[in-house]
N, CA, C and O atoms as a DFTB+ gen file, in Angstrom:
572 C
 N C O
     1  1      28.859      57.092     -23.258
     2  2      27.633      56.720     -22.558
     3  2      26.456      57.455     -23.202
     4  3      26.494      58.671     -23.390
     5  1      25.434      56.709     -23.529
     6  2      24.223      57.328     -24.056
     7  2      23.505      58.075     -22.941
     8  3      23.592      57.712     -21.769
     9  1      22.801      59.117     -23.330
    10  2      22.058      59.892     -22.335
    11  2      20.943      59.034     -21.746
    12  3      20.177      58.419     -22.487
    13  1      20.846      58.990     -20.424
    14  2      19.801      58.178     -19.799
    15  2      18.418      58.824     -19.943
    16  3      18.296      60.010     -20.249
    17  1      17.393      58.019     -19.718
    18  2      16.018      58.490     -19.865
    19  2      15.724      59.686     -18.957
    20  3      14.992      60.591     -19.358
    21  1      16.270      59.705     -17.763
    22  2      16.017      60.834     -16.858
    23  2      16.561      62.141     -17.433
    24  3      15.938      63.190     -17.269
    25  1      17.692      62.093     -18.094
    26  2      18.266      63.300     -18.696
    27  2      17.438      63.720     -19.905
    28  3      17.238      64.913     -20.134
    29  1      16.961      62.767     -20.668
    30  2      16.092      63.092     -21.807
    31  2      14.793      63.730     -21.309
    32  3      14.314      64.707     -21.884
    33  1      14.229      63.172     -20.237
    34  2      13.016      63.747     -19.658
    35  2      13.297      65.128     -19.088
    36  3      12.494      66.046     -19.258
    37  1      14.439      65.285     -18.407
    38  2      14.838      66.614     -17.924
    39  2      14.835      67.607     -19.078
    40  3      14.251      68.687     -18.988
    41  1      15.494      67.224     -20.155
    42  2      15.635      68.099     -21.309
    43  2      14.268      68.515     -21.858
    44  3      14.039      69.694     -22.124
    45  1      13.384      67.574     -22.023
    46  2      12.051      67.868     -22.565
    47  2      11.256      68.775     -21.630
    48  3      10.629      69.736     -22.075
    49  1      11.283      68.468     -20.349
    50  2      10.528      69.276     -19.383
    51  2      11.133      70.667     -19.218
    52  3      10.407      71.659     -19.165
    53  1      12.446      70.740     -19.138
    54  2      13.135      72.018     -18.947
    55  2      12.900      72.942     -20.138
    56  3      12.541      74.107     -19.966
    57  1      13.101      72.421     -21.335
    58  2      12.873      73.237     -22.530
    59  2      11.385      73.518     -22.737
    60  3      11.017      74.601     -23.193
    61  1      10.534      72.558     -22.408
    62  2       9.089      72.779     -22.497
    63  2       8.633      73.883     -21.569
    64  3       7.830      74.731     -21.958
    65  1       9.136      73.881     -20.348
    66  2       8.792      74.937     -19.385
    67  2       9.254      76.292     -19.901
    68  3       8.543      77.288     -19.770
    69  1      10.445      76.326     -20.486
    70  2      10.967      77.586     -21.020
    71  2      10.095      78.081     -22.179
    72  3       9.772      79.267     -22.246
    73  1       9.721      77.193     -23.076
    74  2       8.879      77.582     -24.207
    75  2       7.490      78.036     -23.745
    76  3       6.946      79.003     -24.279
    77  1       6.923      77.353     -22.771
    78  2       5.633      77.782     -22.230
    79  2       5.779      79.161     -21.579
    80  3       4.890      80.004     -21.697
    81  1       6.884      79.382     -20.906
    82  2       7.145      80.697     -20.327
    83  2       7.226      81.782     -21.391
    84  3       6.731      82.891     -21.190
    85  1       7.848      81.465     -22.523
    86  2       7.926      82.442     -23.619
    87  2       6.542      82.734     -24.196
    88  3       6.218      83.886     -24.483
    89  1       5.734      81.701     -24.363
    90  2       4.367      81.891     -24.852
    91  2       3.584      82.751     -23.862
    92  3       2.879      83.681     -24.256
    93  1       3.711      82.436     -22.594
    94  2       3.031      83.194     -21.551
    95  2       3.480      84.662     -21.570
    96  3       2.664      85.574     -21.441
    97  1       4.764      84.866     -21.731
    98  2       5.294      86.224     -21.788
    99  2       4.736      86.977     -22.994
   100  3       4.374      88.148     -22.885
   101  1       4.668      86.307     -24.133
   102  2       4.126      86.939     -25.341
   103  2       2.653      87.311     -25.153
   104  3       2.213      88.372     -25.594
   105  1       1.903      86.434     -24.501
   106  2       0.482      86.690     -24.284
   107  2       0.236      87.829     -23.296
   108  3      -0.783      88.515     -23.381
   109  1       1.152      88.030     -22.371
   110  2       0.946      89.019     -21.313
   111  2       1.901      90.210     -21.406
   112  3       1.954      91.037     -20.496
   113  1       2.653      90.297     -22.505
   114  2       3.706      91.305     -22.653
   115  2       3.185      92.732     -22.454
   116  3       3.745      93.485     -21.658
   117  1       2.133      93.106     -23.159
   118  2       1.641      94.484     -23.089
   119  2       1.182      94.870     -21.686
   120  3       1.464      95.972     -21.215
   121  1       0.484      93.971     -21.033
   122  2       0.034      94.247     -19.669
   123  2       1.190      94.394     -18.705
   124  3       1.182      95.266     -17.837
   125  1       2.182      93.539     -18.861
   126  2       3.365      93.626     -17.987
   127  2       4.118      94.927     -18.205
   128  3       4.553      95.572     -17.251
   129  1       4.268      95.310     -19.478
   130  2       4.978      96.556     -19.768
   131  2       4.217      97.763     -19.268
   132  3       4.821      98.706     -18.757
   133  1       2.898      97.752     -19.407
   134  2       2.100      98.882     -18.927
   135  2       2.263      99.051     -17.418
   136  3       2.415     100.169     -16.925
   137  1       2.231      97.947     -16.697
   138  2       2.410      98.001     -15.248
   139  2       3.819      98.466     -14.892
   140  3       3.991      99.304     -14.006
   141  1       4.812      97.935     -15.569
   142  2       6.196      98.330     -15.297
   143  2       6.432      99.792     -15.665
   144  3       7.106     100.511     -14.927
   145  1       5.886     100.243     -16.799
   146  2       6.027     101.649     -17.196
   147  2       5.401     102.576     -16.167
   148  3       5.966     103.620     -15.840
   149  1       4.237     102.196     -15.658
   150  2       3.563     103.028     -14.667
   151  2       4.385     103.139     -13.392
   152  3       4.422     104.194     -12.758
   153  1       5.038     102.057     -13.024
   154  2       5.844     102.058     -11.799
   155  2       7.202     102.720     -11.984
   156  3       7.778     103.211     -11.013
   157  1       7.730     102.748     -13.207
   158  2       9.094     103.223     -13.426
   159  2       9.181     104.563     -14.138
   160  3      10.272     105.120     -14.256
   161  1       8.070     105.093     -14.613
   162  2       8.100     106.316     -15.423
   163  2       8.800     107.469     -14.709
   164  3       9.518     108.245     -15.341
   165  1       8.599     107.584     -13.420
   166  2       9.180     108.702     -12.679
   167  2      10.684     108.543     -12.473
   168  3      11.387     109.541     -12.316
   169  1      11.185     107.324     -12.470
   170  2      12.598     107.123     -12.152
   171  2      13.495     106.897     -13.358
   172  3      14.601     107.435     -13.411
   173  1      13.034     106.101     -14.342
   174  2      13.921     105.834     -15.476
   175  2      13.355     106.303     -16.805
   176  3      14.026     106.210     -17.833
   177  1      12.143     106.799     -16.795
   178  2      11.556     107.321     -18.020
   179  2      10.721     106.293     -18.753
   180  3      11.085     105.120     -18.836
   181  1       9.614     106.741     -19.275
   182  2       8.714     105.857     -20.016
   183  2       9.407     105.365     -21.282
   184  3      10.192     106.097     -21.884
   185  1       9.130     104.170     -21.675
   186  2       9.717     103.602     -22.883
   187  2      10.997     102.840     -22.622
   188  3      11.318     101.907     -23.358
   189  1      11.731     103.210     -21.601
   190  2      12.976     102.525     -21.280
   191  2      12.699     101.122     -20.763
   192  3      13.500     100.207     -20.957
   193  1      11.574     100.965     -20.112
   194  2      11.235      99.680     -19.517
   195  2      11.148      98.585     -20.576
   196  3      11.603      97.466     -20.336
   197  1      10.576      98.880     -21.734
   198  2      10.446      97.852     -22.768
   199  2      11.810      97.382     -23.251
   200  3      11.993      96.196     -23.525
   201  1      12.750      98.276     -23.356
   202  2      14.106      97.905     -23.771
   203  2      14.759      97.028     -22.712
   204  3      15.367      96.004     -23.025
   205  1      14.628      97.436     -21.471
   206  2      15.199      96.660     -20.373
   207  2      14.559      95.275     -20.320
   208  3      15.254      94.277     -20.132
   209  1      13.245      95.211     -20.483
   210  2      12.532      93.931     -20.446
   211  2      12.986      93.020     -21.579
   212  3      13.198      91.825     -21.372
   213  1      13.134      93.575     -22.764
   214  2      13.556      92.780     -23.909
   215  2      14.973      92.243     -23.707
   216  3      15.247      91.083     -24.013
   217  1      15.864      93.078     -23.194
   218  2      17.225      92.627     -22.903
   219  2      17.185      91.513     -21.854
   220  3      17.921      90.531     -21.955
   221  1      16.328      91.672     -20.854
   222  2      16.186      90.642     -19.823
   223  2      15.720      89.315     -20.387
   224  3      16.201      88.258     -19.980
   225  1      14.784      89.368     -21.322
   226  2      14.288      88.139     -21.953
   227  2      15.406      87.462     -22.748
   228  3      15.567      86.243     -22.681
   229  1      16.164      88.240     -23.490
   230  2      17.251      87.675     -24.297
   231  2      18.338      87.078     -23.402
   232  3      18.795      85.961     -23.642
   233  1      18.749      87.813     -22.378
   234  2      19.783      87.312     -21.467
   235  2      19.281      86.073     -20.730
   236  3      20.017      85.099     -20.570
   237  1      18.026      86.113     -20.282
   238  2      17.447      84.952     -19.616
   239  2      17.410      83.735     -20.521
   240  3      17.679      82.618     -20.078
   241  1      17.076      83.945     -21.788
   242  2      17.066      82.850     -22.755
   243  2      18.452      82.268     -22.968
   244  3      18.615      81.051     -23.058
   245  1      19.440      83.132     -23.047
   246  2      20.824      82.667     -23.223
   247  2      21.262      81.835     -22.020
   248  3      21.881      80.782     -22.178
   249  1      20.938      82.309     -20.825
   250  2      21.296      81.569     -19.604
   251  2      20.581      80.219     -19.573
   252  3      21.198      79.195     -19.281
   253  1      19.290      80.218     -19.872
   254  2      18.509      78.984     -19.861
   255  2      19.066      77.961     -20.834
   256  3      19.259      76.799     -20.478
   257  1      19.323      78.392     -22.061
   258  2      19.828      77.465     -23.077
   259  2      21.247      77.000     -22.774
   260  3      21.607      75.861     -23.073
   261  1      22.045      77.867     -22.187
   262  2      23.405      77.471     -21.801
   263  2      23.357      76.410     -20.706
   264  3      24.073      75.410     -20.765
   265  1      22.507      76.637     -19.711
   266  2      22.381      75.642     -18.646
   267  2      21.851      74.323     -19.198
   268  3      22.344      73.254     -18.836
   269  1      20.848      74.393     -20.075
   270  2      20.324      73.166     -20.692
   271  2      21.462      72.403     -21.377
   272  3      21.618      71.198     -21.179
   273  1      22.248      73.110     -22.179
   274  2      23.331      72.461     -22.927
   275  2      24.320      71.765     -21.989
   276  3      24.693      70.615     -22.216
   277  1      24.738      72.463     -20.944
   278  2      25.732      71.883     -20.053
   279  2      25.177      70.741     -19.208
   280  3      25.909      69.803     -18.894
   281  1      23.915      70.800     -18.837
   282  2      23.327      69.704     -18.060
   283  2      23.016      68.512     -18.959
   284  3      23.463      67.396     -18.698
   285  1      22.244      68.755     -20.024
   286  2      21.710      67.655     -20.832
   287  2      22.682      67.102     -21.854
   288  3      22.512      65.972     -22.311
   289  1      23.683      67.859     -22.221
   290  2      24.602      67.400     -23.264
   291  2      26.043      67.226     -22.790
   292  3      26.804      66.467     -23.391
   293  1      26.424      67.922     -21.715
   294  2      27.805      67.857     -21.250
   295  2      27.951      67.251     -19.857
   296  3      29.069      67.122     -19.358
   297  1      26.841      66.880     -19.223
   298  2      26.850      66.254     -17.892
   299  2      27.586      67.084     -16.854
   300  3      28.344      66.546     -16.046
   301  1      27.367      68.384     -16.873
   302  2      28.038      69.282     -15.936
   303  2      27.310      69.301     -14.590
   304  3      26.142      69.681     -14.503
   305  1      28.019      68.888     -13.557
   306  2      27.468      68.902     -12.206
   307  2      27.263      70.336     -11.735
   308  3      26.284      70.631     -11.049
   309  1      28.170      71.217     -12.095
   310  2      28.037      72.632     -11.714
   311  2      26.764      73.221     -12.322
   312  3      26.009      73.905     -11.630
   313  1      26.523      72.967     -13.587
   314  2      25.307      73.474     -14.241
   315  2      24.064      72.867     -13.606
   316  3      23.049      73.546     -13.446
   317  1      24.141      71.597     -13.247
   318  2      23.010      70.938     -12.578
   319  2      22.643      71.698     -11.311
   320  3      21.467      71.973     -11.076
   321  1      23.620      72.037     -10.505
   322  2      23.345      72.722      -9.250
   323  2      22.909      74.164      -9.468
   324  3      22.143      74.704      -8.669
   325  1      23.376      74.784     -10.517
   326  2      22.883      76.126     -10.842
   327  2      21.403      76.057     -11.212
   328  3      20.619      76.907     -10.790
   329  1      21.019      75.055     -11.992
   330  2      19.604      74.859     -12.335
   331  2      18.783      74.665     -11.060
   332  3      17.709      75.250     -10.914
   333  1      19.285      73.850     -10.145
   334  2      18.569      73.582      -8.892
   335  2      18.421      74.860      -8.063
   336  3      17.343      75.136      -7.535
   337  1      19.488      75.630      -7.949
   338  2      19.433      76.882      -7.176
   339  2      18.471      77.875      -7.826
   340  3      17.655      78.482      -7.133
   341  1      18.554      78.046      -9.135
   342  2      17.623      78.942      -9.838
   343  2      16.179      78.494      -9.634
   344  3      15.292      79.321      -9.425
   345  1      15.949      77.191      -9.694
   346  2      14.602      76.668      -9.478
   347  2      14.129      77.009      -8.067
   348  3      13.006      77.478      -7.878
   349  1      14.983      76.775      -7.087
   350  2      14.624      77.080      -5.692
   351  2      14.304      78.546      -5.480
   352  3      13.324      78.884      -4.816
   353  1      15.126      79.416      -6.040
   354  2      14.859      80.853      -5.929
   355  2      13.565      81.220      -6.647
   356  3      12.790      82.047      -6.167
   357  1      13.343      80.601      -7.791
   358  2      12.115      80.858      -8.531
   359  2      10.877      80.412      -7.780
   360  3       9.845      81.082      -7.815
   361  1      10.980      79.275      -7.096
   362  2       9.846      78.790      -6.297
   363  2       9.519      79.804      -5.205
   364  3       8.349      80.090      -4.952
   365  1      10.545      80.347      -4.562
   366  2      10.305      81.358      -3.531
   367  2       9.565      82.567      -4.114
   368  3       8.625      83.078      -3.505
   369  1       9.990      83.016      -5.289
   370  2       9.316      84.133      -5.950
   371  2       7.895      83.788      -6.357
   372  3       6.987      84.609      -6.228
   373  1       7.706      82.577      -6.847
   374  2       6.375      82.107      -7.246
   375  2       5.440      82.079      -6.046
   376  3       4.311      82.565      -6.120
   377  1       5.911      81.509      -4.944
   378  2       5.085      81.461      -3.732
   379  2       4.801      82.861      -3.199
   380  3       3.704      83.127      -2.708
   381  1       5.779      83.753      -3.293
   382  2       5.563      85.128      -2.849
   383  2       4.501      85.813      -3.702
   384  3       3.684      86.573      -3.181
   385  1       4.503      85.552      -5.009
   386  2       3.488      86.162      -5.881
   387  2       2.100      85.642      -5.553
   388  3       1.120      86.382      -5.640
   389  1       2.011      84.378      -5.179
   390  2       0.719      83.832      -4.745
   391  2       0.300      84.502      -3.434
   392  3      -0.858      84.890      -3.274
   393  1       1.239      84.636      -2.502
   394  2       0.952      85.259      -1.209
   395  2       0.537      86.717      -1.333
   396  3      -0.318      87.184      -0.580
   397  1       1.135      87.441      -2.276
   398  2       0.798      88.857      -2.486
   399  2      -0.449      89.027      -3.336
   400  3      -0.988      90.128      -3.446
   401  1      -0.903      87.938      -3.933
   402  2      -2.059      88.021      -4.821
   403  2      -1.728      88.648      -6.163
   404  3      -2.601      89.228      -6.810
   405  1      -0.475      88.538      -6.588
   406  2      -0.063      89.143      -7.855
   407  2       0.162      88.108      -8.959
   408  3       0.745      88.416      -9.999
   409  1      -0.295      86.902      -8.727
   410  2      -0.167      85.886      -9.778
   411  2      -1.075      86.272     -10.943
   412  3      -2.162      86.817     -10.752
   413  1      -0.610      85.982     -12.135
   414  2      -1.381      86.323     -13.327
   415  2      -2.738      85.629     -13.323
   416  3      -2.836      84.455     -12.966
   417  1      -3.773      86.343     -13.715
   418  2      -5.093      85.715     -13.802
   419  2      -5.263      84.963     -15.126
   420  3      -4.484      85.165     -16.058
   421  1      -6.256      84.118     -15.207
   422  2      -6.637      83.469     -16.461
   423  2      -5.572      82.558     -17.023
   424  3      -4.884      81.846     -16.291
   425  1      -5.448      82.592     -18.350
   426  2      -4.529      81.705     -19.060
   427  2      -3.084      81.952     -18.629
   428  3      -2.281      81.019     -18.606
   429  1      -2.745      83.189     -18.290
   430  2      -1.393      83.486     -17.817
   431  2      -1.057      82.717     -16.554
   432  3       0.049      82.195     -16.416
   433  1      -2.012      82.643     -15.627
   434  2      -1.804      81.896     -14.396
   435  2      -1.710      80.403     -14.642
   436  3      -0.888      79.714     -14.037
   437  1      -2.555      79.907     -15.535
   438  2      -2.537      78.481     -15.871
   439  2      -1.196      78.107     -16.502
   440  3      -0.593      77.100     -16.131
   441  1      -0.734      78.912     -17.450
   442  2       0.551      78.633     -18.091
   443  2       1.702      78.722     -17.097
   444  3       2.667      77.963     -17.189
   445  1       1.602      79.643     -16.155
   446  2       2.637      79.765     -15.122
   447  2       2.709      78.491     -14.294
   448  3       3.797      77.976     -14.041
   449  1       1.564      77.984     -13.874
   450  2       1.537      76.760     -13.069
   451  2       2.060      75.570     -13.879
   452  3       2.840      74.770     -13.364
   453  1       1.642      75.451     -15.122
   454  2       2.125      74.350     -15.974
   455  2       3.645      74.427     -16.121
   456  3       4.332      73.408     -16.051
   457  1       4.160      75.624     -16.321
   458  2       5.599      75.809     -16.451
   459  2       6.330      75.380     -15.176
   460  3       7.367      74.721     -15.244
   461  1       5.790      75.753     -14.020
   462  2       6.416      75.382     -12.755
   463  2       6.373      73.880     -12.524
   464  3       7.330      73.309     -12.000
   465  1       5.290      73.238     -12.902
   466  2       5.207      71.779     -12.756
   467  2       6.267      71.105     -13.637
   468  3       6.951      70.181     -13.197
   469  1       6.394      71.569     -14.868
   470  2       7.418      71.009     -15.760
   471  2       8.826      71.237     -15.206
   472  3       9.679      70.352     -15.284
   473  1       9.062      72.411     -14.654
   474  2      10.374      72.679     -14.059
   475  2      10.644      71.770     -12.871
   476  3      11.761      71.283     -12.696
   477  1       9.615      71.542     -12.051
   478  2       9.780      70.661     -10.891
   479  2      10.113      69.240     -11.339
   480  3      10.981      68.592     -10.756
   481  1       9.428      68.757     -12.369
   482  2       9.720      67.424     -12.901
   483  2      11.153      67.388     -13.445
   484  3      11.887      66.427     -13.217
   485  1      11.536      68.437     -14.161
   486  2      12.892      68.495     -14.724
   487  2      13.944      68.408     -13.626
   488  3      14.899      67.641     -13.744
   489  1      13.781      69.177     -12.574
   490  2      14.751      69.165     -11.476
   491  2      14.745      67.803     -10.778
   492  3      15.805      67.281     -10.432
   493  1      13.578      67.236     -10.573
   494  2      13.486      65.905      -9.968
   495  2      14.284      64.887     -10.775
   496  3      14.973      64.044     -10.201
   497  1      14.196      64.960     -12.085
   498  2      14.891      64.012     -12.968
   499  2      16.403      64.059     -12.791
   500  3      17.087      63.069     -13.049
   501  1      16.926      65.190     -12.359
   502  2      18.371      65.332     -12.185
   503  2      18.908      64.510     -11.017
   504  3      20.121      64.345     -10.886
   505  1      18.019      63.992     -10.168
   506  2      18.450      63.266      -8.981
   507  2      18.078      61.782      -9.013
   508  3      18.202      61.084      -8.007
   509  1      17.631      61.318     -10.148
   510  2      17.313      59.897     -10.298
   511  2      18.618      59.113     -10.467
   512  3      19.631      59.677     -10.879
   513  1      18.596      57.823     -10.151
   514  2      19.838      57.026     -10.216
   515  2      20.536      57.068     -11.575
   516  3      21.762      57.172     -11.628
   517  1      19.779      56.991     -12.679
   518  2      20.450      56.994     -13.980
   519  2      21.070      58.363     -14.283
   520  3      22.087      58.447     -14.971
   521  1      20.458      59.429     -13.769
   522  2      21.043      60.762     -13.945
   523  2      22.306      60.898     -13.098
   524  3      23.296      61.481     -13.541
   525  1      22.269      60.362     -11.885
   526  2      23.468      60.407     -11.035
   527  2      24.640      59.687     -11.698
   528  3      25.776      60.157     -11.632
   529  1      24.368      58.553     -12.336
   530  2      25.421      57.824     -13.053
   531  2      25.936      58.649     -14.236
   532  3      27.133      58.655     -14.521
   533  1      25.037      59.333     -14.910
   534  2      25.391      60.197     -16.044
   535  2      26.365      61.293     -15.594
   536  3      27.392      61.522     -16.232
   537  1      26.030      61.958     -14.501
   538  2      26.901      63.027     -14.018
   539  2      28.218      62.469     -13.475
   540  3      29.260      63.110     -13.610
   541  1      28.183      61.292     -12.867
   542  2      29.402      60.696     -12.325
   543  2      30.356      60.273     -13.444
   544  3      31.574      60.370     -13.292
   545  1      29.806      59.807     -14.565
   546  2      30.637      59.354     -15.691
   547  2      31.244      60.514     -16.456
   548  3      32.331      60.382     -17.019
   549  1      30.550      61.666     -16.488
   550  2      31.015      62.861     -17.202
   551  2      31.565      62.483     -18.578
   552  3      32.757      62.653     -18.834
   553  1      30.720      61.979     -19.453
   554  2      31.200      61.490     -20.748
   555  2      31.836      62.586     -21.596
   556  3      31.379      63.729     -21.612
   557  1      32.884      62.214     -22.288
   558  2      33.566      63.172     -23.165
   559  2      32.833      63.347     -24.476
   560  3      32.780      64.449     -25.023
   561  1      32.266      62.261     -24.986
   562  2      31.545      62.325     -26.262
   563  2      30.126      61.830     -26.016
   564  3      29.876      60.629     -25.912
   565  1      29.214      62.773     -25.926
   566  2      27.836      62.463     -25.567
   567  2      27.012      62.247     -26.814
   568  3      27.076      63.039     -27.754
   569  1      26.233      61.171     -26.827
   570  2      25.368      60.887     -27.975
   571  2      24.068      61.645     -27.870
   572  3      23.214      61.530     -28.749
């Protein structure tokens, strides 16, 4: 079975959101580290935060790409639901950051919103009829 349009759109939006998130992270990296270092210096030591943050980015990237592969290329229902749960938890965190007034200002905030919109579209695509057929068929050899 060829991948349906909804899965292709999911793939583009999901990976696009991830790439925009990486760009946003690169643009705001120093500010984020300075804030984290200030908050953590007394407990884990200055400089350790950057290592932890970098490991987090790498692990997060591995998880994101693994989920993308299993959803968009292997029609994994389990991966689909993990994406949905992660999205839901992320929305809660996003709304909390707005409520606390800690959302990034300027271009960082704009990129964050664009990323969330793309993620919402990606998750929506997973529940369209052609995507449901894709997951139900669970193709062995995906084009």
